[in-house]
FIMAR-873023 format. One record per residue: residue in three letters; residue number from 1; x, y, z of N, C-alpha, C in turn. Coordinates in steps of 0.1 Angstrom, whole numbers, plus 2048, in hexadecimal, padded with zeros to 3 digits. Example, Ala and Ser with C-alpha at 12.3 -4.5 7.8 and 13.67 -1.06 7.14 Angstrom:
2
+---------+-----+------+------+------+-------+-------+-------+------+------+------+
! residuo ! num ! n_px ! n_py ! n_pz ! ca_px ! ca_py ! ca_pz ! c_px ! c_py ! c_pz !
+---------+-----+------+------+------+-------+-------+-------+------+------+------+
!     ALA !   1 !  884 !  7C7 !  84E !   87B !   7D3 !   84E !  884 !  7DF !  84E !
!     SER !   2 !  880 !  7EA !  847 !   889 !   7F5 !   847 !  881 !  800 !  84F !
+---------+-----+------+------+------+-------+-------+-------+------+------+------+
***
This chain:
148
+---------+-----+------+------+------+-------+-------+-------+------+------+------+
! residuo ! num ! n_px ! n_py ! n_pz ! ca_px ! ca_py ! ca_pz ! c_px ! c_py ! c_pz !
+---------+-----+------+------+------+-------+-------+-------+------+------+------+
!     GLU !   1 !  E14 !  55C !  852 !   E0E !   55D !   85F !  E05 !  54F !  862 !
!     ILE !   2 !  DFB !  54A !  857 !   DF6 !   53E !   85A !  DFE !  532 !  85D !
!     GLU !   3 !  E0A !  532 !  857 !   E12 !   527 !   85A !  E16 !  527 !  86A !
!     ALA !   4 !  E1C !  534 !  86C !   E1E !   536 !   87B !  E14 !  531 !  885 !
!     GLN !   5 !  E07 !  535 !  883 !   DFC !   531 !   88A !  DF9 !  523 !  889 !
!     LEU !   6 !  DFC !  51D !  87F !   DFB !   50E !   87D !  E05 !  506 !  886 !
!     ARG !   7 !  E11 !  50B !  885 !   E1C !   508 !   88D !  E18 !  506 !  89D !
!     ALA !   8 !  E15 !  512 !  89F !   E11 !   513 !   8AD !  E07 !  50B !  8B3 !
!     TYR !   9 !  DFB !  507 !  8AB !   DF2 !   500 !   8AF !  DF6 !  4F1 !  8B1 !
!     GLN !  10 !  DFF !  4EE !  8A5 !   E03 !   4E1 !   8A6 !  E0D !  4DD !  8B1 !
!     GLY !  11 !  E14 !  4E8 !  8B4 !   E1E !   4E7 !   8C0 !  E15 !  4E4 !  8CF !
!     LEU !  12 !  E0A !  4E9 !  8CE !   E01 !   4EB !   8DA !  DFA !  4DD !  8DC !
!     TYR !  13 !  DF5 !  4D8 !  8D1 !   DE9 !   4CE !   8CF !  DEE !  4C1 !  8C9 !
!     GLN !  14 !  DF8 !  4C3 !  8C1 !   DFB !   4B5 !   8B7 !  E09 !  4B4 !  8B9 !
!     GLU !  15 !  E12 !  4B8 !  8C0 !   E1F !   4BA !   8C0 !  E26 !  4AA !  8BE !
!     GLN !  16 !  E24 !  4A1 !  8C5 !   E2A !   494 !   8C3 !  E24 !  48D !  8B6 !
!     GLU !  17 !  E17 !  48C !  8B6 !   E12 !   487 !   8A9 !  E15 !  48E !  89E !
!     GLN !  18 !  E17 !  49B !  89B !   E19 !   4A2 !   88F !  E29 !  4A0 !  88D !
!     ARG !  19 !  E31 !  49F !  896 !   E40 !   49E !   893 !  E42 !  48D !  88D !
!     GLU !  20 !  E39 !  484 !  896 !   E3A !   476 !   88E !  E36 !  475 !  880 !
!     ARG !  21 !  E2B !  47B !  87D !   E25 !   47C !   870 !  E2D !  482 !  866 !
!     LEU !  22 !  E33 !  48D !  86C !   E3D !   495 !   861 !  E48 !  48C !  85D !
!     ARG !  23 !  E4E !  484 !  867 !   E5B !   47C !   866 !  E54 !  471 !  85B !
!     GLU !  24 !  E4A !  46C !  85D !   E45 !   462 !   856 !  E43 !  467 !  846 !
!     LEU !  25 !  E3C !  470 !  846 !   E3B !   477 !   837 !  E47 !  47B !  831 !
!     ARG !  26 !  E50 !  480 !  839 !   E5F !   481 !   832 !  E65 !  475 !  82E !
!     ALA !  27 !  E63 !  469 !  834 !   E69 !   45D !   833 !  E62 !  458 !  824 !
!     GLN !  28 !  E56 !  459 !  825 !   E4D !   454 !   818 !  E51 !  45E !  80C !
!     ALA !  29 !  E55 !  469 !  80E !   E58 !   474 !   804 !  E66 !  46F !  7FF !
!     VAL !  30 !  E71 !  46B !  808 !   E7C !   466 !   803 !  E7C !  45A !  7FC !
!     THR !  31 !  E71 !  44F !  7FF !   E6F !   444 !   7F9 !  E6C !  447 !  7E9 !
!     ILE !  32 !  E62 !  450 !  7E8 !   E5C !   454 !   7DB !  E68 !  45A !  7D4 !
!     MET !  33 !  E6E !  465 !  7D6 !   E7A !   469 !   7D1 !  E84 !  460 !  7CC !
!     LYS !  34 !  E88 !  458 !  7D6 !   E93 !   44D !   7D0 !  E8C !  445 !  7C3 !
!     GLU !  35 !  E7F !  442 !  7C4 !   E78 !   43B !   7BB !  E77 !  443 !  7AB !
!     ILE !  36 !  E77 !  44E !  7AE !   E75 !   458 !   7A1 !  E82 !  460 !  79F !
!     GLU !  37 !  E8B !  45C !  7A4 !   E97 !   464 !   7A7 !  E9E !  46B !  799 !
!     SER !  38 !  E9C !  463 !  78F !   EA1 !   468 !   781 !  E99 !  473 !  77B !
!     TYR !  39 !  E8C !  476 !  782 !   E85 !   480 !   77E !  E88 !  48F !  786 !
!     ARG !  40 !  E92 !  48E !  78E !   E97 !   498 !   796 !  E8C !  4A0 !  79F !
!     PRO !  41 !  E85 !  498 !  7A8 !   E7B !   49C !   7B1 !  E7E !  4A5 !  7BD !
!     TYR !  42 !  E77 !  4AD !  7C1 !   E7A !   4B6 !   7CC !  E6D !  4B4 !  7D5 !
!     LEU !  43 !  E70 !  4B5 !  7E0 !   E65 !   4B6 !   7EA !  E62 !  4C4 !  7EE !
!     THR !  44 !  E51 !  4C6 !  7EE !   E4F !   4D3 !   7EF !  E43 !  4D4 !  7FA !
!     GLY !  45 !  E3E !  4DF !  7FD !   E31 !   4DF !   804 !  E33 !  4DD !  813 !
!     GLN !  46 !  E28 !  4D9 !  819 !   E29 !   4D7 !   828 !  E2E !  4CE !  82D !
!     VAL !  47 !  E33 !  4C3 !  827 !   E3C !   4B9 !   82C !  E4B !  4BE !  82D !
!     LEU !  48 !  E4D !  4C5 !  823 !   E5A !   4CE !   825 !  E5A !  4D9 !  82F !
!     SER !  49 !  E50 !  4E2 !  82F !   E51 !   4EC !   837 !  E4E !  4E6 !  846 !
!     GLY !  50 !  E48 !  4DC !  849 !   E47 !   4D6 !   855 !  E3B !  4D7 !  85E !
!     ILE !  51 !  E30 !  4DA !  855 !   E24 !   4DF !   85B !  E1A !  4D4 !  855 !
!     ALA !  52 !  E1E !  4C9 !  84E !   E14 !   4BF !   84B !  E0E !  4B6 !  855 !
!     GLY !  53 !  E02 !  4B6 !  855 !   DFB !   4AE !   863 !  DF7 !  4A3 !  860 !
!     ARG !  54 !  DED !  49E !  867 !   DE7 !   491 !   867 !  DE4 !  48C !  858 !
!     TYR !  55 !  DDE !  493 !  852 !   DD9 !   48F !   844 !  DE2 !  497 !  836 !
!     GLY !  56 !  DEE !  49A !  83C !   DF6 !   4A0 !   832 !  DF9 !  499 !  826 !
!     ASP !  57 !  DFA !  4A0 !  81A !   DFE !   498 !   80C !  E0D !  49C !  80C !
!     ILE !  58 !  E14 !  493 !  804 !   E21 !   497 !   800 !  E20 !  49F !  7F1 !
!     ASP !  59 !  E27 !  4A8 !  7F3 !   E28 !   4AF !   7E2 !  E37 !  4B1 !  7DE !
!     LEU !  60 !  E38 !  4AB !  7D2 !   E44 !   4AC !   7CB !  E43 !  4B3 !  7BD !
!     GLN !  61 !  E4F !  4B8 !  7BA !   E50 !   4BE !   7AC !  E5B !  4B4 !  7A6 !
!     VAL !  62 !  E59 !  4B0 !  799 !   E63 !   4AA !   791 !  E67 !  4B2 !  785 !
!     PHE !  63 !  E72 !  4B2 !  77F !   E76 !   4BA !   775 !  E7C !  4B1 !  76A !
!     THR !  64 !  E72 !  4AE !  75F !   E75 !   4A5 !   756 !  E6E !  4AB !  747 !
!     ASP !  65 !  E75 !  4A8 !  73D !   E6D !   4AA !   72F !  E67 !  49E !  72A !
!     ASP !  66 !  E66 !  493 !  730 !   E62 !   485 !   72F !  E57 !  482 !  739 !
!     ALA !  67 !  E4C !  48B !  73A !   E44 !   486 !   745 !  E3C !  479 !  744 !
!     LYS !  68 !  E38 !  476 !  736 !   E32 !   469 !   735 !  E3A !  45D !  739 !
!     SER !  69 !  E46 !  45F !  73A !   E4F !   451 !   73F !  E4D !  452 !  74D !
!     LEU !  70 !  E4A !  45B !  755 !   E46 !   459 !   762 !  E38 !  453 !  765 !
!     GLU !  71 !  E2E !  456 !  75D !   E21 !   44F !   75D !  E24 !  440 !  759 !
!     LEU !  72 !  E2D !  43E !  751 !   E2F !   42F !   74B !  E37 !  428 !  756 !
!     LEU !  73 !  E40 !  42E !  75F !   E46 !   428 !   76B !  E3A !  426 !  773 !
!     PHE !  74 !  E31 !  42E !  777 !   E27 !   42A !   780 !  E1D !  41F !  77A !
!     LEU !  75 !  E1B !  420 !  76D !   E12 !   414 !   768 !  E1A !  407 !  768 !
!     ASN !  76 !  E26 !  407 !  763 !   E2F !   3FA !   765 !  E2F !  3F4 !  774 !
!     ARG !  77 !  E2F !  3FC !  77D !   E31 !   3F9 !   78B !  E23 !  3F6 !  790 !
!     GLY !  78 !  E18 !  3F8 !  789 !   E0C !   3F5 !   78F !  E07 !  3FF !  79A !
!     ILE !  79 !  E0B !  40B !  79A !   E0B !   418 !   7A2 !  DFE !  421 !  79B !
!     GLU !  80 !  DF2 !  422 !  7A2 !   DE9 !   427 !   79B !  DE9 !  434 !  79E !
!     TYR !  81 !  DE5 !  43C !  795 !   DE8 !   44C !   797 !  DDA !  454 !  790 !
!     SER !  82 !  DD9 !  461 !  792 !   DCF !   468 !   78C !  DD7 !  474 !  786 !
!     VAL !  83 !  DD2 !  47B !  77D !   DD8 !   486 !   777 !  DCF !  493 !  777 !
!     ALA !  84 !  DD6 !  49E !  77A !   DCD !   4AA !   77C !  DD7 !  4B5 !  775 !
!     GLU !  85 !  DD0 !  4C1 !  773 !   DD9 !   4CD !   770 !  DD7 !  4D7 !  779 !
!     ARG !  86 !  DE3 !  4DF !  77F !   DE3 !   4EA !   788 !  DE6 !  4F5 !  781 !
!     ARG !  87 !  DE4 !  501 !  785 !   DEA !   50F !   781 !  DF6 !  512 !  78A !
!     ARG !  88 !  E01 !  514 !  784 !   E0C !   517 !   78C !  E14 !  523 !  786 !
!     TRP !  89 !  E1D !  52B !  78D !   E22 !   537 !   787 !  E2F !  533 !  789 !
!     ILE !  90 !  E36 !  534 !  77C !   E43 !   52E !   779 !  E4B !  539 !  772 !
!     GLY !  91 !  E55 !  53E !  77B !   E5B !   549 !   774 !  E55 !  556 !  771 !
!     GLY !  92 !  E48 !  559 !  775 !   E40 !   562 !   774 !  E37 !  562 !  76A !
!     GLU !  93 !  E33 !  555 !  764 !   E2C !   551 !   75C !  E21 !  546 !  761 !
!     ALA !  94 !  E13 !  548 !  75E !   E09 !   53E !   765 !  E09 !  534 !  75A !
!     ARG !  95 !  E0B !  529 !  761 !   E0B !   51B !   756 !  E04 !  510 !  75D !
!     ASN !  96 !  DFB !  509 !  755 !   DF5 !   4FB !   759 !  E00 !  4F0 !  759 !
!     ILE !  97 !  DFF !  4E9 !  766 !   E0B !   4E0 !   763 !  E02 !  4D2 !  76A !
!     THR !  98 !  E09 !  4C5 !  766 !   E01 !   4B9 !   769 !  E07 !  4B5 !  776 !
!     VAL !  99 !  DFD !  4AF !  77D !   E02 !   4AB !   78B !  DFA !  49C !  78A !
!     LEU ! 100 !  E05 !  494 !  78F !   E01 !   484 !   791 !  DFF !  482 !  79E !
!     THR ! 101 !  DF4 !  47E !  7A2 !   DF2 !   47B !   7B0 !  DEF !  46B !  7B3 !
!     VAL ! 102 !  DF9 !  468 !  7BC !   DF9 !   458 !   7BD !  DF8 !  456 !  7CC !
!     ASP ! 103 !  DF5 !  44B !  7CF !   DF3 !   446 !   7DE !  DFF !  43E !  7E1 !
!     TRP ! 104 !  E06 !  444 !  7E8 !   E13 !   43C !   7EB !  E13 !  437 !  7FB !
!     MET ! 105 !  E14 !  42C !  7FE !   E15 !   429 !   80C !  E0A !  42C !  814 !
!     GLY ! 106 !  DFD !  42F !  80C !   DF2 !   435 !   815 !  DF2 !  444 !  816 !
!     THR ! 107 !  DF9 !  44C !  80F !   DFC !   458 !   80F !  DFA !  45E !  803 !
!     GLN ! 108 !  DF3 !  46A !  800 !   DF1 !   46D !   7F2 !  DFE !  477 !  7F0 !
!     ALA ! 109 !  E03 !  475 !  7E4 !   E11 !   47D !   7DF !  E0B !  482 !  7D4 !
!     ASN ! 110 !  E0C !  48F !  7D0 !   E0B !   498 !   7C7 !  E18 !  49B !  7BF !
!     ILE ! 111 !  E18 !  496 !  7B3 !   E27 !   497 !   7AA !  E24 !  4A3 !  7A1 !
!     SER ! 112 !  E2A !  4AF !  7A1 !   E28 !   4B8 !   797 !  E34 !  4B6 !  78C !
!     LEU ! 113 !  E2F !  4B5 !  77E !   E37 !   4B5 !   775 !  E3A !  4C1 !  76E !
!     LEU ! 114 !  E48 !  4C5 !  76F !   E4D !   4D0 !   769 !  E56 !  4CD !  760 !
!     GLY ! 115 !  E59 !  4D6 !  754 !   E64 !   4D4 !   74C !  E74 !  4D5 !  753 !
!     GLU ! 116 !  E7D !  4CD !  74C !   E89 !   4D1 !   751 !  E8F !  4DF !  753 !
!     LYS ! 117 !  E8C !  4E7 !  74A !   E91 !   4F6 !   74B !  E88 !  4FC !  758 !
!     ASP ! 118 !  E7E !  4F8 !  75B !   E78 !   4FE !   766 !  E7F !  4FB !  776 !
!     GLU ! 119 !  E88 !  4F3 !  774 !   E8F !   4EF !   781 !  E99 !  4FD !  784 !
!     ARG ! 120 !  E99 !  504 !  77C !   EA4 !   511 !   781 !  E9B !  51C !  782 !
!     VAL ! 121 !  E8C !  51A !  782 !   E85 !   528 !   782 !  E7D !  527 !  78F !
!     ALA ! 122 !  E79 !  533 !  795 !   E73 !   534 !   7A1 !  E65 !  52F !  79F !
!     LEU ! 123 !  E5D !  528 !  7A6 !   E50 !   523 !   7A8 !  E47 !  52A !  7AF !
!     ARG ! 124 !  E3D !  530 !  7AE !   E37 !   538 !   7B9 !  E29 !  533 !  7BC !
!     THR ! 125 !  E21 !  537 !  7C6 !   E16 !   532 !   7CA !  E0B !  53A !  7C3 !
!     SER ! 126 !  E0E !  546 !  7BE !   E05 !   54F !   7B7 !  E0F !  55A !  7B1 !
!     PRO ! 127 !  E07 !  562 !  7A7 !   E12 !   56C !   7A1 !  E1B !  576 !  7AA !
!     SER ! 128 !  E15 !  578 !  7B5 !   E1E !   57F !   7BE !  E1F !  578 !  7CA !
!     GLY ! 129 !  E1F !  56D !  7CB !   E21 !   564 !   7D8 !  E2F !  561 !  7D8 !
!     ARG ! 130 !  E2F !  558 !  7E5 !   E3E !   556 !   7E6 !  E43 !  54A !  7DF !
!     VAL ! 131 !  E4F !  548 !  7E0 !   E55 !   53E !   7D6 !  E55 !  531 !  7DC !
!     VAL ! 132 !  E4F !  526 !  7D8 !   E4E !   51A !   7DC !  E5B !  513 !  7DE !
!     GLU ! 133 !  E5D !  50F !  7ED !   E6A !   50A !   7F2 !  E6A !  4FD !  7ED !
!     ARG ! 134 !  E77 !  4F7 !  7EA !   E78 !   4E7 !   7E6 !  E86 !  4E3 !  7EB !
!     ALA ! 135 !  E85 !  4D6 !  7EC !   E92 !   4CF !   7EF !  E95 !  4C2 !  7E8 !
!     ALA ! 136 !  E9F !  4C0 !  7E4 !   EA5 !   4B4 !   7DD !  EA7 !  4A8 !  7E7 !
!     LEU ! 137 !  EA6 !  49C !  7E4 !   EA6 !   490 !   7EA !  EB3 !  491 !  7F5 !
!     PRO ! 138 !  EBE !  497 !  7F2 !   EC9 !   497 !   7FD !  EC4 !  49F !  807 !
!     ALA ! 139 !  EBE !  4AA !  805 !   EB9 !   4B6 !   80F !  EB1 !  4AE !  817 !
!     VAL ! 140 !  EA7 !  4A8 !  813 !   E9B !   4A3 !   819 !  EA3 !  496 !  821 !
!     GLU ! 141 !  EAA !  48F !  81E !   EB2 !   485 !   826 !  EB9 !  48A !  832 !
!     LEU ! 142 !  EBF !  496 !  830 !   EC6 !   49E !   83A !  EBB !  4A3 !  843 !
!     LEU ! 143 !  EB1 !  4A7 !  83E !   EA7 !   4AB !   848 !  EA1 !  4A0 !  851 !
!     ILE ! 144 !  EA0 !  496 !  84E !   E9B !   48B !   854 !  EA7 !  485 !  85F !
!     ALA ! 145 !  EB3 !  486 !  85A !   EBE !   480 !   862 !  EC1 !  48B !  86D !
!     SER ! 146 !  EBD !  499 !  86C !   EC1 !   4A1 !   876 !  EB2 !  4A3 !  87F !
!     GLY ! 147 !  EA9 !  498 !  87E !   E9E !   499 !   887 !  E92 !  4A0 !  883 !
!     GLY ! 148 !  E93 !  4A4 !  877 !   E85 !   4AB !   871 !  E7B !  4A4 !  86A !
+---------+-----+------+------+------+-------+-------+-------+------+------+------+
***
């Protein structure tokens, strides 16, 4: 219901600006996803759903059992990042997961680090919440190519 109202507001007051910003955020997401492709990244959140606004963040999930190597990749490339923990519900179980936040081309990207086996499990926003939608790189590229 909230997303529907947000879409209606954006359609009335920010249509062109929001559409351009969304295209830009999705293109930046593709760039990041290609950079970290070996970690099996997926786009999630408002950039995927199409409601990201002027100050939207890029939210990614990566699936690896070697999360430290992603941090080393950032260190070796001089990309500053911060580390935080967030509670997520994975397969009906509450877990704390590590989230790396990087500044990517002037936009904040939040990269949730999950284990390889978690790729086949539904992630939820809360214990009884909806399943978090995600899209792999080819799907995001197709979304951009189709004008989204």
